[in-house]
N, C-alpha and C positions, 0 to 999 in steps of 0.2 A: 219354446222360447230358449234363445241361444244366450247362455251365461258367459261365453267366453268374451274376454275383453279384446278391443281392436289391437292390432299389431303396432309396433311403432311407427310414428309418422316420419316419413322420409321426404325431405326437401331437396330438389336439385337446384344447384346454382352453379354458375360458371366458377373457374378457379379464380378469376379475377374478383369476382364478388365475394368469394370466401376470403381471399387475402385482404380486401377491403374491409370486410366486417371484423376480421381478427385486428387489423391495424386500428380500426376505430375503438375497439374494445381495449386494446392495450395502451392507446394514447389516453383514453378516459382514466384508466388505472394509474397511469404515470402522473397524470394531472392531480387525481384524488389524493394519492400518497406523496405527491412532490418528490418523486425520484424516478430514476430510469429503470427499465426492466432489469439491465445489467446489475444496478446497485441493489435491487431488491433480490435478485438471485443470489449475489454474493453474500448478502446479509443473511439469508435463509441458510445458505450453505455453511457460513460461519457460525451460526447460532445466535447472531445479534439481533435478528428478526424472527419472530415466532411464526411459524407457518400456520396460516388460517385457512378454511376453506375457500376464502375469496382469493388469498394469494396463491393457493394451489391452482385455482381456476386460471389466474392470470399467468403462472408458470407454464400451465398447460397450453394456453393460447400461444405463448411465445414460442414453445417447442414445436407446436403444430405449424406455426407460420415459418419458422426456420426449415422444417421438413418440407414443407410446400415449396419453398423457394429452391432448396437443394435438388428436390427430386421433380420439381416442375408439374406438381398435381397429378400423381399417377393414380388417385382413386376415381371411381366413376369412369366416365368416357374421357376421351382426350380433351374435351372442351368443357367438361362439367365435373363437379365433385358432388359427394353426398354428405349430408349431415343429419 
């Protein structure tokens, strides 16, 4: 009997799909908290907004989307990214 757990699940998606998924998540967070991502980041940096796990995930999504835009999706293959 094999007791080893399976490895991490890897899903391939195009860079465009990744960007759309991130934009959708970011938009939902902005709607939920009734503030822009820039306002949230400024508040967390200034200490006027407490960084929670959810806000940390939001900030990570914003940073990843920025990186994806700047670098053009250099992870995975030229037309796909991995997550």
